[in-house]
N, C-alpha and C positions, 0 to 999 in steps of 0.2 A: 504493498497500500503506500503510495505516494503522498510526502505532506506537505502539507498547505503554508508556506511561511509568507509571513510579513519582513520586508527587508525595508527596514527604516531609514530613512535619511535627512538632511536638511539641518533644523536645529537653528536657535535664535541668535546665535553669533557670528562675529566674524570668522568664526571658523568653519561654518556651512559649505564653503564652496569646496574645502578638504572632503567634506562628509559628501557630496555629490560625488569626487572622486574616488573615493573609498570605494563608496557601493556600488560605483559602475564597475569595478574591479571584481569585485566579491560578484554579481548579478551574473558577471562572464566567467564566473570558474567554479559556483554551484552546481552542484551532481543532478542535471537534467532528470534524471531515471528515476532519485531519490525525493525530489523536491519541486515542486511546485510553486515558484515565488513571484511574488505581487511587490512593485517598492514603492513603497509609501512615503511621500513627501511631506516634511510636517515643517511649518513657519509661522508666522506671528500672524498670518491670514488663516490658519486651520490646516489641518489633515486630509491629504487627499491620494488617491488613486490616480492616477496619471496615464490611460490608454493613451498607445500611439497615435489614434485615430481620432481620440473622440473629445468632448469636454472634462477638465476634472471631475471626479466623484468624491464627494466628502466622506469620510470611515464615519462612524455611526460609534462615540466616544463610549456609550452605554454599553458594547459587550467587544468592542472594537472589531467591527464588523462592518463587510463591503458588502454593497447592493450591486448585483453586474447582472444589466438586462433582467430583471425581477428576479434573479438570483441572489441569493443572501453567502456570502460568504465568510465562515469562519475560521480563522486563523490556526494551525497548533503550536505555532510558536515564531517568535520575533529575533529576527536576525537585527542589532541595535546596531546601524555604524553612523552614528552622532558624534562628533568630536565637542565638546562642550557643553553646554545647557540646551534642552532635559534631557541630552541619553547618556549625556558621564558622569551627572553630579545626582544620579539615584533619584530623579522626579517620576523617570518614563518607569524605571524599576519599583517604584511603590505603586505607580498607578498598576501594572499589570501585574503584580502581587496581588492587588486587589481583586481584579477580577481572572484570577485563575491562569494567566497565560505563561507559559515558561521563554526565557529570555537568553540571547547567547553571553551575557556580561553576569560581572562579578554583580553583587544583591546591593540593595538602594543603601541600606547602611555603608557598605564600602567603597560605594560609587564615589557617597555624601561627602566622607572623610578624607577620602586621596585628593577629594579637590583642593585640601586646603593643606596646605605644603606644610606649616607650623603644625600641625595636629598628627598629620603622618610622621615627621619624624620622629614625634612623642613617642608613637608607639613602635616604629624597628628599633630604636633606641634599644641597644642593651640583647640584641642577634649577635651573636659568635661571629669575630672577624668585621662586624661594621660599624664603622666610625659615619659620624655627622658634622659639617663644619659648622664650629661654633655660631649663635647667633643668637638674632633677638626679633624677638616680635612684635609689630606695635602695630595701634588701631587709631583712626581716626577720631580726631576730639578728643582723644586718651592722654593718659599725664604719661609722655616719654621728656627724656632728659638728652639732645642732640649731644651734649656735650658730656652724658655717663656714656653712653653708645661709643663714642670716640676713643674714651678711655678701656673700655671693655673689650673693644673687637681693635683687631689689627688691621692695617691696610696691606693692600686694595680691596676693599666690599664687594660684593656683589647687592644690590638691591633690588628685590621683586614684588611685584603684586602677587598676595599669598594663592590667590586661588587664580584659573584662567590657565590653560594647558600651553598655551603659546609663550612667547617670549616678549608678547608686546608688554611696555611700560619697564622694563630690566636697563639697570642702568650698571655697568662696571663704574666704579666710584678709584681714583685712584689717588684724590689729594682731598686731606678731610675736609677741606672747607668746599667741597662741592656736594656734600652730603644732603646739603638741605635741599638742593634742586632737585635731586636725586629721590629723596622720599615726596617730593610736590610731583613730579611726576607719575612717580608711581600710585599715587593716591588718585590721580587722577582716571586709574582702573579698577581699581579697587579700595575697600574700608579699611583692611589690614596688609602688613606686608611684612616682609620677610626682610631681614639686614642680616648678610650671612657675610667670614672671613674667606676670601677666596683660596681658594684651594687648587694648588697648582699640580694638575695631571695630566696623564692620557686620556680621554673622554670615551666611554664603550653605553653604546644602549642595547639591551639583550630581552630578548621577547621568550616567556614561559606561559605554556598554557597546560591543560589539564584535559585529559584522553585515557580512554580506558582505564580510569581509576588511579590515572598514576600522574603525578606531572612531570612533564618533560620541558628541559632548557631548550632554545634554540641554539643556534652559532650566535656569538655575539658579534657587532658591526663598532669598526673603530671610526671614531668622527674627527678629521683632521679639519678644523674649522680656516677659512684664508681670514675670516673676520676674528676680532677679538673673542669672541663666544659665538655659540650655538642660537642666534636669533633668527626672528618671524621669517626674514628675506633668505638667509641662508638655508633654513626648513626646507622652502617652498622654491628655493632658485636653483635648477639643474645645475653642476658646477662651480656652487658657492661652497662648498665644503669637497673635502676627500671623504669618501665612504669605504673602509676596506672591510670586508665580509669571508671568510671569520676572520675578528681583530686579531691582533697579534700577542697572544699570551701567552705565557711558559708553562710548561705543566700544573705545577702547583700553584698559580695563579687561575687558570681553569677551573681547576678541584675546587680550590676556593670560591672561586666567584658562583661556583655554580652550587654549594652549598648555600654561600647566602642570601641570592636572588631566588632557593628553593625555601629557605625558611620566609625570605619574607612575604612570598606567595601565601604561605599557610599562616603565618601571623598578621594578616590583614585579610584571611579570610576569603581569597581570590578564586574567581572561580573563569572560565574563557581565558582567554590570549589575556595576557597586560606586557608590558615594557618598561623596566627600570633601568632608568638611565644611572649614572656609576662615572668616579671617576678611580682610577688606579695613580696614587700620587705619586709625583717623581723621588724618588729617593728610596722611598721608607715602601711603594709596593701597594701601602694600604689601600681597602676598598672606602672609597667613601661613598655614599646613597647621593644621590643628588632627589631624583623623585620618581614616580612613579606614575603610569600613565594606562588608565585601565579600559579606554577604548581607543589603541594605537592604530595611528593611519593605514590605511589599506592599499593607497593608489601603489603605481605601479614602481614607484622607484621610493617608495618608504620602506623603514627597515626591515618590518614583520614578512612580507613577501621577498626580499633579499634572503633573508633569515632562512625561510623555510627554503628556499632556492637550493641555500648554500648545505642543507639538511639532506636535501639528498630525497624530498617528496615533492610533489607537483601541489600546487593550490589546491587543488579539486578535491584529493585527497586530505591534505590539512582540513580545509572546511567543515566535509563531511565528517570527521573525526571531532571537530570542536562545537558540532550539532547534535551528534551522534551523544554525547556527553552531556552537553548543559540542555539540550530541547527534548532528549528522551527516542 
């Protein structure tokens, strides 16, 4: 029996552009022998199915169903391909939990917490071999003392909005005098900010997914940015970074990294595919946790498809395993 799946794309943030590209890759590689896929666009205007040849058809939010030519279509599961809100922050997960439809991602609580970089760091601290950059979390309108921050942290700093998966609003501060301006810039994007000490290291990004009841770690990608750091532009501009998959790690690093990210996946109660970004510190090789992404990009040039290819399996097989595990 084929399953009827809704592939959810769009979203209400600037990242919707990437969501649409991710959904295109996914749609192209889902096994048509096993799944009937309906691509559903979600944006400020509503939730719609857009058949190639006709007008938009609105989704009935009471039971997440679709009426097509007088026939009511109900879904066996949902593949969520929405980066940012409401797909990555737990809102849709809560809705699907309430109406009893399974989905491919982490649950509502994990999705929600991992959108907050500060809270996530507090949970993963204490995992063996995992280090986090020393940081201060401040709130708009809260009592924070810029001079105190300058005393507590050593330069350079990374100032970043606490939520938001992309790197918009981020600044690398090399001179203490520039901190106020960087804080102002980040507060334009978010009401909470993280100010972190800069960790000098090689940057990597690694996918982890659950299948057949096991946690499987994909080959890592080493990111060598031409810019100072991997910002929004570098993320989505071909050639702005050099990406090497599998990244260059020795055997000891490989074993250690796999242990750390498996523990992160367990401790944050993840499901589906997630991606962890980390540094290996120059000189020491210590693993520094940067962040976790619970709906990693699936565009043709994204890390996950590169890593799946490096593992020697097709995207079709990967998505089938992912969907069997999460959607039953």
